C-alpha atoms as an extended CHARMM CRD file, in Angstrom:
* protein
*
       205  EXT
         1         1  MET       CA              0.0000000000        0.0000000000        0.0000000000  PROA      1               0.0000000000
         2         2  ARG       CA              2.8320000000        2.4780000000        0.8070000000  PROA      2               0.0000000000
         3         3  LEU       CA              4.3640000000        1.9430000000       -2.6340000000  PROA      3               0.0000000000
         4         4  ASN       CA              1.0820000000        2.5100000000       -4.3560000000  PROA      4               0.0000000000
         5         5  ARG       CA              0.5810000000        5.8590000000       -2.5310000000  PROA      5               0.0000000000
         6         6  PHE       CA              4.0250000000        7.0320000000       -3.6060000000  PROA      6               0.0000000000
         7         7  ALA       CA              3.3210000000        5.9560000000       -7.1320000000  PROA      7               0.0000000000
         8         8  VAL       CA              0.0220000000        7.8070000000       -7.1800000000  PROA      8               0.0000000000
         9         9  ALA       CA              1.6640000000       10.8800000000       -5.6630000000  PROA      9               0.0000000000
        10        10  ALA       CA              4.3570000000       10.8280000000       -8.3340000000  PROA      10              0.0000000000
        11        11  VAL       CA              1.7800000000       10.5660000000      -11.1020000000  PROA      11              0.0000000000
        12        12  LEU       CA             -0.1880000000       13.4710000000       -9.6490000000  PROA      12              0.0000000000
        13        13  ALA       CA              2.9260000000       15.5800000000       -9.3210000000  PROA      13              0.0000000000
        14        14  ALA       CA              3.8880000000       14.8550000000      -12.9150000000  PROA      14              0.0000000000
        15        15  SER       CA              0.4010000000       15.8000000000      -14.0940000000  PROA      15              0.0000000000
        16        16  ALA       CA              0.5290000000       19.0590000000      -12.1540000000  PROA      16              0.0000000000
        17        17  LEU       CA              3.8820000000       19.9880000000      -13.7030000000  PROA      17              0.0000000000
        18        18  ALA       CA              2.5350000000       19.2530000000      -17.1720000000  PROA      18              0.0000000000
        19        19  LEU       CA             -0.5250000000       21.4940000000      -16.5990000000  PROA      19              0.0000000000
        20        20  THR       CA              1.5830000000       24.3170000000      -15.1680000000  PROA      20              0.0000000000
        21        21  ALA       CA              3.9100000000       24.1450000000      -18.1410000000  PROA      21              0.0000000000
        22        22  CYS       CA              0.9380000000       24.4100000000      -20.5680000000  PROA      22              0.0000000000
        23        23  ASP       CA             -0.8220000000       27.4340000000      -18.9200000000  PROA      23              0.0000000000
        24        24  PRO       CA              1.9040000000       30.0720000000      -19.5400000000  PROA      24              0.0000000000
        25        25  GLU       CA              1.9980000000       29.1370000000      -23.1900000000  PROA      25              0.0000000000
        26        26  GLY       CA             -1.7680000000       29.4790000000      -23.4250000000  PROA      26              0.0000000000
        27        27  SER       CA             -1.7470000000       32.8290000000      -21.5910000000  PROA      27              0.0000000000
        28        28  SER       CA              1.1650000000       34.0740000000      -23.6320000000  PROA      28              0.0000000000
        29        29  SER       CA             -0.5680000000       32.9850000000      -26.8000000000  PROA      29              0.0000000000
        30        30  ASP       CA             -3.7680000000       34.8070000000      -25.8400000000  PROA      30              0.0000000000
        31        31  ALA       CA             -1.9010000000       37.9650000000      -24.9420000000  PROA      31              0.0000000000
        32        32  SER       CA              0.1650000000       37.8780000000      -28.0960000000  PROA      32              0.0000000000
        33        33  GLY       CA             -3.0130000000       37.3000000000      -30.1420000000  PROA      33              0.0000000000
        34        34  SER       CA             -4.8090000000       40.3250000000      -28.6850000000  PROA      34              0.0000000000
        35        35  ALA       CA             -1.8480000000       42.6860000000      -28.9920000000  PROA      35              0.0000000000
        36        36  PRO       CA             -1.9000000000       42.8920000000      -32.8010000000  PROA      36              0.0000000000
        37        37  ALA       CA             -5.6020000000       43.7140000000      -32.6690000000  PROA      37              0.0000000000
        38        38  ALA       CA             -4.9500000000       46.6240000000      -30.3270000000  PROA      38              0.0000000000
        39        39  THR       CA             -2.0170000000       47.7260000000      -32.4270000000  PROA      39              0.0000000000
        40        40  ALA       CA             -4.0690000000       47.5590000000      -35.6040000000  PROA      40              0.0000000000
        41        41  SER       CA             -6.8510000000       49.5600000000      -33.9700000000  PROA      41              0.0000000000
        42        42  ALA       CA             -4.4760000000       52.2560000000      -32.8370000000  PROA      42              0.0000000000
        43        43  GLY       CA             -2.7670000000       52.3080000000      -36.2050000000  PROA      43              0.0000000000
        44        44  GLY       CA             -6.1020000000       52.6440000000      -38.0690000000  PROA      44              0.0000000000
        45        45  SER       CA             -7.4250000000       55.5710000000      -36.0110000000  PROA      45              0.0000000000
        46        46  ALA       CA             -4.4760000000       57.8860000000      -36.6110000000  PROA      46              0.0000000000
        47        47  PRO       CA             -4.9370000000       58.2630000000      -40.3940000000  PROA      47              0.0000000000
        48        48  ALA       CA             -8.6620000000       58.8900000000      -39.9240000000  PROA      48              0.0000000000
        49        49  ALA       CA             -7.9860000000       61.7760000000      -37.5490000000  PROA      49              0.0000000000
        50        50  ALA       CA             -5.3410000000       63.3500000000      -39.7840000000  PROA      50              0.0000000000
        51        51  PRO       CA             -7.6440000000       64.6750000000      -42.5520000000  PROA      51              0.0000000000
        52        52  ALA       CA             -9.8530000000       66.4680000000      -39.9940000000  PROA      52              0.0000000000
        53        53  ALA       CA             -6.8360000000       68.3110000000      -38.6850000000  PROA      53              0.0000000000
        54        54  SER       CA             -5.6210000000       69.1980000000      -42.1720000000  PROA      54              0.0000000000
        55        55  GLY       CA             -8.9960000000       70.4130000000      -43.5790000000  PROA      55              0.0000000000
        56        56  SER       CA             -9.7170000000       73.8510000000      -45.0170000000  PROA      56              0.0000000000
        57        57  PRO       CA             -9.4080000000       76.7210000000      -42.5550000000  PROA      57              0.0000000000
        58        58  LYS       CA            -12.6940000000       78.0120000000      -41.0990000000  PROA      58              0.0000000000
        59        59  PRO       CA            -13.9710000000       81.0280000000      -43.0420000000  PROA      59              0.0000000000
        60        60  SER       CA            -13.8280000000       84.3860000000      -41.3750000000  PROA      60              0.0000000000
        61        61  ALA       CA            -16.9140000000       86.0200000000      -39.8860000000  PROA      61              0.0000000000
        62        62  SER       CA            -17.4020000000       88.1620000000      -42.9670000000  PROA      62              0.0000000000
        63        63  GLY       CA            -17.8090000000       85.0840000000      -45.1500000000  PROA      63              0.0000000000
        64        64  GLY       CA            -17.0580000000       87.0810000000      -48.2880000000  PROA      64              0.0000000000
        65        65  LYS       CA            -20.0970000000       89.3340000000      -47.7620000000  PROA      65              0.0000000000
        66        66  ALA       CA            -19.8970000000       92.3930000000      -49.9670000000  PROA      66              0.0000000000
        67        67  THR       CA            -19.6880000000       95.6860000000      -48.1580000000  PROA      67              0.0000000000
        68        68  THR       CA            -20.7860000000       97.7570000000      -51.1510000000  PROA      68              0.0000000000
        69        69  GLY       CA            -23.1730000000       97.1520000000      -54.0130000000  PROA      69              0.0000000000
        70        70  GLY       CA            -20.4570000000       97.7950000000      -56.5750000000  PROA      70              0.0000000000
        71        71  ALA       CA            -18.2520000000       95.0180000000      -55.2280000000  PROA      71              0.0000000000
        72        72  THR       CA            -20.5350000000       92.2600000000      -56.4250000000  PROA      72              0.0000000000
        73        73  GLY       CA            -22.7610000000       94.0000000000      -58.9160000000  PROA      73              0.0000000000
        74        74  GLY       CA            -25.7920000000       92.4970000000      -57.1840000000  PROA      74              0.0000000000
        75        75  THR       CA            -27.2010000000       95.7090000000      -55.7880000000  PROA      75              0.0000000000
        76        76  THR       CA            -29.7270000000       97.5780000000      -57.8690000000  PROA      76              0.0000000000
        77        77  GLY       CA            -30.9870000000      101.1320000000      -57.6240000000  PROA      77              0.0000000000
        78        78  LYS       CA            -29.1860000000      104.2650000000      -56.6020000000  PROA      78              0.0000000000
        79        79  THR       CA            -26.7550000000      104.2640000000      -53.7140000000  PROA      79              0.0000000000
        80        80  THR       CA            -25.8260000000      107.9310000000      -53.8860000000  PROA      80              0.0000000000
        81        81  ALA       CA            -27.6680000000      111.1560000000      -53.2300000000  PROA      81              0.0000000000
        82        82  PRO       CA            -30.3040000000      112.1090000000      -55.8280000000  PROA      82              0.0000000000
        83        83  ALA       CA            -29.6890000000      114.6990000000      -58.4700000000  PROA      83              0.0000000000
        84        84  ALA       CA            -29.5560000000      118.2740000000      -57.2140000000  PROA      84              0.0000000000
        85        85  ASP       CA            -32.7420000000      119.1880000000      -59.1050000000  PROA      85              0.0000000000
        86        86  CYS       CA            -34.8130000000      116.3050000000      -57.6970000000  PROA      86              0.0000000000
        87        87  THR       CA            -36.5260000000      118.2900000000      -54.9690000000  PROA      87              0.0000000000
        88        88  ALA       CA            -36.4540000000      121.4680000000      -57.0340000000  PROA      88              0.0000000000
        89        89  ASN       CA            -38.6130000000      119.8170000000      -59.7010000000  PROA      89              0.0000000000
        90        90  ALA       CA            -41.3910000000      119.3130000000      -57.1440000000  PROA      90              0.0000000000
        91        91  ALA       CA            -41.2930000000      122.7930000000      -55.6450000000  PROA      91              0.0000000000
        92        92  GLY       CA            -44.4690000000      124.8120000000      -56.1170000000  PROA      92              0.0000000000
        93        93  ARG       CA            -46.3420000000      121.9860000000      -57.8270000000  PROA      93              0.0000000000
        94        94  THR       CA            -49.6340000000      120.3840000000      -56.7820000000  PROA      94              0.0000000000
        95        95  VAL       CA            -50.1430000000      116.7970000000      -57.9020000000  PROA      95              0.0000000000
        96        96  VAL       CA            -53.1700000000      114.6450000000      -57.1240000000  PROA      96              0.0000000000
        97        97  GLU       CA            -54.0590000000      111.0190000000      -57.7990000000  PROA      97              0.0000000000
        98        98  ALA       CA            -57.5790000000      110.5760000000      -59.1490000000  PROA      98              0.0000000000
        99        99  THR       CA            -59.8330000000      107.8950000000      -57.6690000000  PROA      99              0.0000000000
       100       100  GLU       CA            -63.2530000000      108.6680000000      -59.1840000000  PROA      100             0.0000000000
       101       101  ASN       CA            -64.9640000000      111.0760000000      -61.5770000000  PROA      101             0.0000000000
       102       102  ALA       CA            -68.3080000000      112.0020000000      -63.1250000000  PROA      102             0.0000000000
       103       103  TYR       CA            -69.2600000000      114.2240000000      -66.0550000000  PROA      103             0.0000000000
       104       104  LEU       CA            -72.7050000000      113.3500000000      -67.4030000000  PROA      104             0.0000000000
       105       105  THR       CA            -74.6520000000      115.7190000000      -65.1460000000  PROA      105             0.0000000000
       106       106  HSD       CA            -72.1480000000      117.4330000000      -62.8830000000  PROA      106             0.0000000000
       107       107  VAL       CA            -68.4430000000      117.4700000000      -63.6080000000  PROA      107             0.0000000000
       108       108  TRP       CA            -66.3250000000      116.5160000000      -60.6020000000  PROA      108             0.0000000000
       109       109  MET       CA            -63.3730000000      114.3930000000      -59.5720000000  PROA      109             0.0000000000
       110       110  ARG       CA            -62.2290000000      112.7750000000      -56.3510000000  PROA      110             0.0000000000
       111       111  ALA       CA            -58.4860000000      112.6300000000      -55.8500000000  PROA      111             0.0000000000
       112       112  LYS       CA            -55.8930000000      112.0670000000      -53.1410000000  PROA      112             0.0000000000
       113       113  SER       CA            -53.2050000000      114.5940000000      -52.4070000000  PROA      113             0.0000000000
       114       114  THR       CA            -49.6050000000      113.4920000000      -52.8940000000  PROA      114             0.0000000000
       115       115  GLU       CA            -46.1460000000      114.1650000000      -51.5600000000  PROA      115             0.0000000000
       116       116  PHE       CA            -42.9090000000      114.0020000000      -53.4880000000  PROA      116             0.0000000000
       117       117  VAL       CA            -40.5580000000      111.2290000000      -52.4040000000  PROA      117             0.0000000000
       118       118  CYS       CA            -36.9560000000      112.0070000000      -53.2460000000  PROA      118             0.0000000000
       119       119  GLY       CA            -33.7940000000      110.3050000000      -52.0190000000  PROA      119             0.0000000000
       120       120  PRO       CA            -31.2630000000      107.5140000000      -52.4830000000  PROA      120             0.0000000000
       121       121  ASP       CA            -32.4590000000      104.2320000000      -53.9860000000  PROA      121             0.0000000000
       122       122  VAL       CA            -35.4520000000      105.9290000000      -55.6440000000  PROA      122             0.0000000000
       123       123  PRO       CA            -35.6650000000      105.2070000000      -59.3910000000  PROA      123             0.0000000000
       124       124  ASN       CA            -35.4540000000      108.3320000000      -61.5670000000  PROA      124             0.0000000000
       125       125  ASP       CA            -34.6470000000      110.3890000000      -58.4480000000  PROA      125             0.0000000000
       126       126  GLY       CA            -38.2120000000      110.7060000000      -57.1440000000  PROA      126             0.0000000000
       127       127  TYR       CA            -41.9470000000      110.1550000000      -57.5420000000  PROA      127             0.0000000000
       128       128  TRP       CA            -45.3130000000      111.3610000000      -56.2510000000  PROA      128             0.0000000000
       129       129  GLU       CA            -46.8770000000      109.1930000000      -53.5570000000  PROA      129             0.0000000000
       130       130  ALA       CA            -50.6060000000      109.3940000000      -52.7800000000  PROA      130             0.0000000000
       131       131  LYS       CA            -51.6760000000      109.9240000000      -49.1820000000  PROA      131             0.0000000000
       132       132  GLY       CA            -54.7870000000      110.6170000000      -47.1550000000  PROA      132             0.0000000000
       133       133  ASP       CA            -58.4330000000      110.3830000000      -48.1590000000  PROA      133             0.0000000000
       134       134  PRO       CA            -59.7860000000      111.5140000000      -51.5310000000  PROA      134             0.0000000000
       135       135  GLN       CA            -61.0830000000      115.0870000000      -51.7510000000  PROA      135             0.0000000000
       136       136  LEU       CA            -63.7760000000      116.4190000000      -54.0210000000  PROA      136             0.0000000000
       137       137  TYR       CA            -62.7450000000      118.7240000000      -56.8720000000  PROA      137             0.0000000000
       138       138  SER       CA            -65.0220000000      120.6880000000      -59.1910000000  PROA      138             0.0000000000
       139       139  PHE       CA            -64.0130000000      122.2560000000      -62.5030000000  PROA      139             0.0000000000
       140       140  ASP       CA            -64.0260000000      125.8710000000      -63.5500000000  PROA      140             0.0000000000
       141       141  ASN       CA            -65.9980000000      126.7420000000      -66.6610000000  PROA      141             0.0000000000
       142       142  ASP       CA            -62.8000000000      127.8450000000      -68.3530000000  PROA      142             0.0000000000
       143       143  VAL       CA            -60.6540000000      124.9570000000      -67.1190000000  PROA      143             0.0000000000
       144       144  LYS       CA            -57.6790000000      123.9540000000      -69.2540000000  PROA      144             0.0000000000
       145       145  THR       CA            -57.2760000000      120.1760000000      -69.6260000000  PROA      145             0.0000000000
       146       146  TYR       CA            -54.3040000000      118.2820000000      -71.0850000000  PROA      146             0.0000000000
       147       147  LEU       CA            -53.7320000000      114.6250000000      -71.8950000000  PROA      147             0.0000000000
       148       148  LEU       CA            -50.5080000000      112.8480000000      -72.8620000000  PROA      148             0.0000000000
       149       149  ASP       CA            -50.4140000000      111.2600000000      -76.2890000000  PROA      149             0.0000000000
       150       150  GLU       CA            -48.4050000000      108.2050000000      -77.3630000000  PROA      150             0.0000000000
       151       151  ASN       CA            -45.2890000000      110.3810000000      -77.5650000000  PROA      151             0.0000000000
       152       152  LEU       CA            -45.8180000000      111.6510000000      -74.0110000000  PROA      152             0.0000000000
       153       153  LYS       CA            -46.6020000000      115.1320000000      -75.2660000000  PROA      153             0.0000000000
       154       154  ALA       CA            -49.3170000000      117.0890000000      -73.4720000000  PROA      154             0.0000000000
       155       155  LYS       CA            -52.1430000000      117.9660000000      -75.8190000000  PROA      155             0.0000000000
       156       156  SER       CA            -54.9380000000      120.3930000000      -75.0430000000  PROA      156             0.0000000000
       157       157  VAL       CA            -58.3460000000      118.6770000000      -75.1510000000  PROA      157             0.0000000000
       158       158  ASP       CA            -61.8780000000      119.7260000000      -74.2330000000  PROA      158             0.0000000000
       159       159  LEU       CA            -63.2340000000      118.8200000000      -70.8070000000  PROA      159             0.0000000000
       160       160  PHE       CA            -65.4980000000      116.0290000000      -72.0710000000  PROA      160             0.0000000000
       161       161  VAL       CA            -62.6250000000      114.2350000000      -73.8420000000  PROA      161             0.0000000000
       162       162  PHE       CA            -60.4560000000      114.6340000000      -70.7380000000  PROA      162             0.0000000000
       163       163  MET       CA            -63.0850000000      113.2350000000      -68.3580000000  PROA      163             0.0000000000
       164       164  LYS       CA            -63.8710000000      110.3120000000      -70.6560000000  PROA      164             0.0000000000
       165       165  ALA       CA            -60.2040000000      109.3600000000      -70.9470000000  PROA      165             0.0000000000
       166       166  GLN       CA            -59.7420000000      109.6960000000      -67.1850000000  PROA      166             0.0000000000
       167       167  GLU       CA            -62.7830000000      107.4840000000      -66.5810000000  PROA      167             0.0000000000
       168       168  ALA       CA            -61.3430000000      104.7580000000      -68.8130000000  PROA      168             0.0000000000
       169       169  CYS       CA            -58.0500000000      104.8200000000      -66.9070000000  PROA      169             0.0000000000
       170       170  LEU       CA            -59.8380000000      104.6530000000      -63.5470000000  PROA      170             0.0000000000
       171       171  LYS       CA            -61.6460000000      101.5340000000      -64.7950000000  PROA      171             0.0000000000
       172       172  GLN       CA            -58.3170000000      100.0700000000      -65.9730000000  PROA      172             0.0000000000
       173       173  ALA       CA            -59.3800000000      100.3290000000      -69.5880000000  PROA      173             0.0000000000
       174       174  GLN       CA            -57.6720000000      102.0800000000      -72.5020000000  PROA      174             0.0000000000
       175       175  PRO       CA            -58.9550000000      105.4760000000      -73.6290000000  PROA      175             0.0000000000
       176       176  ALA       CA            -59.4050000000      106.3150000000      -77.2710000000  PROA      176             0.0000000000
       177       177  ALA       CA            -56.1830000000      106.7950000000      -79.2210000000  PROA      177             0.0000000000
       178       178  PRO       CA            -53.8660000000      108.5780000000      -79.1550000000  PROA      178             0.0000000000
       179       179  TYR       CA            -54.2200000000      108.8510000000      -75.3760000000  PROA      179             0.0000000000
       180       180  ARG       CA            -52.9430000000      106.4060000000      -72.7740000000  PROA      180             0.0000000000
       181       181  CYS       CA            -53.0580000000      105.7240000000      -69.0390000000  PROA      181             0.0000000000
       182       182  PHE       CA            -50.0430000000      106.5760000000      -66.9070000000  PROA      182             0.0000000000
       183       183  GLY       CA            -50.9940000000      106.0690000000      -63.2580000000  PROA      183             0.0000000000
       184       184  ASN       CA            -53.9550000000      108.4590000000      -62.7590000000  PROA      184             0.0000000000
       185       185  GLN       CA            -51.8070000000      111.2920000000      -61.4700000000  PROA      185             0.0000000000
       186       186  TYR       CA            -52.3850000000      114.8840000000      -62.5530000000  PROA      186             0.0000000000
       187       187  GLU       CA            -50.7630000000      118.2140000000      -61.9320000000  PROA      187             0.0000000000
       188       188  VAL       CA            -53.4630000000      120.6920000000      -61.0170000000  PROA      188             0.0000000000
       189       189  LYS       CA            -53.9500000000      124.3630000000      -60.3670000000  PROA      189             0.0000000000
       190       190  ALA       CA            -56.9490000000      124.9400000000      -58.1480000000  PROA      190             0.0000000000
       191       191  ASP       CA            -58.4010000000      127.7280000000      -56.0420000000  PROA      191             0.0000000000
       192       192  ALA       CA            -59.1260000000      127.6310000000      -52.3220000000  PROA      192             0.0000000000
       193       193  GLN       CA            -62.4700000000      125.8950000000      -52.9410000000  PROA      193             0.0000000000
       194       194  ASN       CA            -60.7920000000      123.0130000000      -54.8430000000  PROA      194             0.0000000000
       195       195  LYS       CA            -62.1000000000      124.3030000000      -58.1530000000  PROA      195             0.0000000000
       196       196  VAL       CA            -59.7100000000      123.1060000000      -60.8400000000  PROA      196             0.0000000000
       197       197  LEU       CA            -58.4380000000      125.8250000000      -63.1570000000  PROA      197             0.0000000000
       198       198  SER       CA            -55.9220000000      123.6590000000      -65.0150000000  PROA      198             0.0000000000
       199       199  ILE       CA            -55.2080000000      119.9260000000      -65.0100000000  PROA      199             0.0000000000
       200       200  THR       CA            -52.4800000000      118.0110000000      -66.8680000000  PROA      200             0.0000000000
       201       201  GLN       CA            -51.9880000000      114.2750000000      -67.0410000000  PROA      201             0.0000000000
       202       202  LEU       CA            -48.6000000000      113.1560000000      -65.6940000000  PROA      202             0.0000000000
       203       203  TYR       CA            -46.4360000000      110.2850000000      -66.7860000000  PROA      203             0.0000000000
       204       204  ARG       CA            -45.6870000000      107.6980000000      -64.1140000000  PROA      204             0.0000000000
       205       205  PRO       CA            -43.6790000000      104.6430000000      -65.2020000000  PROA      205             0.0000000000
């Protein structure tokens, strides 16, 4: 029995040595197998980060925004002060914008007063802008009436022809040739009772 115990003990000891000798190789093999993966991962991330660092520089806050209209050619209209005669052309003139008229029984017209708008960025230096409520105007027996023809020349016409052409324009129709509609604005001379002494059709583009 004593010999058998020693024999068993020797076998067990030999088995233990064999197992111990195998474990380091297995651990070393596992460690060496995982190392290349970590190395490959680290090696693959560096090139991916490089392009982000070497990209185009961030644009400045201005972003190429033009500071003047002339720099890009994209700005339209005037950017300078109007012509010196812009306001002078409106001085002493009374312009109204017609809204309604009648002439079969009584001859009258309703029209809004206007003010002259003149300044930078205004096409052709300025224009008449209607304001307020329409006022009633009557016509003097000797009133002088003028309409613009196709050449934009003011022609003297009788009151009936004038009122008929004005009516057509107010209804967005075309008056009889050679007259045309140009925005229903008229330069007038009137007395204190709004009786029209002279009225001339104006051109408004």
